[in-house]
C-alpha positions in Angstrom: 0.0 0.0 0.0 2.0 2.9 -1.3 0.0 5.5 0.6 0.7 3.8 4.0 3.2 5.7 6.1 4.6 2.5 7.5 7.0 2.2 4.6 4.1 0.9 2.5 4.3 -2.6 4.1 1.0 -4.5 4.6 0.1 -8.1 5.2 -1.8 -9.2 2.0 -3.5 -11.9 4.0 -5.2 -9.4 6.2 -5.1 -6.0 4.4 -5.7 -4.8 0.9 -2.5 -4.4 -1.1 -1.6 -2.2 -4.1 1.2 -4.4 -5.4 2.9 -7.5 -4.1 6.2 -9.1 -4.9 6.1 -12.8 -5.8 8.8 -15.3 -6.7 8.3 -18.1 -9.2 11.3 -20.5 -9.8 13.6 -17.8 -8.3 12.3 -15.1 -10.6 10.8 -12.0 -8.9 7.5 -10.6 -10.2 5.2 -7.7 -9.3 1.5 -8.4 -9.1 -0.9 -5.5 -9.0 -4.2 -5.8 -7.2 -6.5 -6.3 -10.2 -9.4 -4.6 -8.6 -7.8 -1.2 -8.3 -4.2 -1.0 -9.5 -2.5 -0.8 -13.0 1.2 -1.3 -13.5 3.6 -0.7 -16.4 7.3 -1.6 -17.0 8.6 1.8 -18.2 11.9 0.3 -19.2 15.6 0.6 -18.4 16.9 3.8 -16.8 20.5 3.4 -15.9 23.8 5.2 -16.4 27.1 3.5 -15.6 25.2 0.7 -14.0 23.3 3.0 -11.6 19.5 3.4 -11.6 18.4 6.9 -12.8 15.2 7.2 -10.7 14.5 10.7 -12.0 14.4 9.3 -15.5 10.6 8.8 -15.2 9.0 12.1 -14.3 5.4 11.6 -15.6 2.9 8.7 -15.5 1.6 7.7 -18.9 -2.1 7.7 -19.8 -2.0 4.2 -21.2 0.3 1.2 -21.8 -0.4 -0.6 -18.6 -0.2 -4.4 -18.3 -3.4 -6.3 -19.1 -2.5 -9.0 -16.5 -0.9 -6.7 -13.8 1.9 -9.2 -13.5 5.4 -8.2 -14.6 8.9 -9.6 -14.1 11.1 -7.4 -12.0 14.3 -6.5 -13.7 17.2 -4.5 -12.1 17.6 -1.1 -13.7 13.9 -0.9 -14.7 11.4 1.6 -13.5 7.7 0.7 -13.1 4.8 3.1 -13.0 1.7 2.4 -11.0 -1.8 3.9 -11.3 -3.7 3.5 -8.0 -7.4 3.6 -8.4 -9.6 3.4 -11.4 -11.8 6.5 -10.7 -11.5 10.0 -12.1 -8.7 11.0 -9.8 -6.3 8.1 -9.3 -3.0 8.5 -7.5 0.3 7.6 -9.3 3.5 6.1 -8.1 6.7 4.7 -9.5 9.4 2.3 -8.2 12.7 1.3 -9.5 14.5 -2.1 -9.0 18.0 -1.5 -7.7 18.8 -5.2 -7.2 17.5 -8.7 -6.7 18.7 -11.5 -4.5 17.5 -15.0 -3.7 14.1 -14.2 -2.1 14.4 -10.4 -2.0 14.1 -7.3 -4.3 15.6 -3.9 -3.5 13.5 -1.0 -4.7 13.1 2.7 -4.4 9.7 4.3 -4.8 7.8 7.6 -4.9 4.1 8.3 -4.4 2.2 11.3 -5.7 0.0 12.5 -2.9 -2.1 14.8 -5.1 -5.0 12.8 -6.7 -5.2 12.9 -10.4 -1.7 14.5 -10.9 0.6 12.2 -12.9 3.8 14.1 -12.2 6.3 11.8 -10.5 9.2 14.1 -9.9 9.8 16.7 -7.2 10.0 20.2 -8.7 13.6 21.5 -9.1 14.6 24.8 -7.7 16.9 26.4 -10.4 18.9 28.1 -7.6 19.8 24.9 -5.8 20.5 21.2 -6.6 17.5 19.1 -7.5 15.8 17.2 -4.7 17.2 13.7 -4.3 15.0 10.6 -3.7 15.0 8.7 -0.4 16.1 5.1 -0.8 14.2 2.4 1.2 15.0 -1.3 0.9 12.1 -3.7 1.4 
């Protein structure tokens, strides 16, 4: 649940989830909650082997997965549309690494409903805002 202040962690057995990470034969996948969430693999955003999280600054209108299930690939950024009504929230997450049974991601959540912008505004007088990195 990307809107949850507890680092987005929920127990899918007892709470409604937005996305969940699953492993099949050692391969990590993201599965979107089909009732209310769309997900899209926006592609590779790396430079020198490092993830460029700022590479995706806007959520697209279309192009989301029909199944809601995508393989998680290091260096890729995924865009999420949360809600199917007139004013959904948008989020993104990037895969920084995978290990046996775990996936390291960074993520951002747009708190303003209906606004597909996924990048903090830059102040031309100072350095751009840097994302916070959280490992799940």
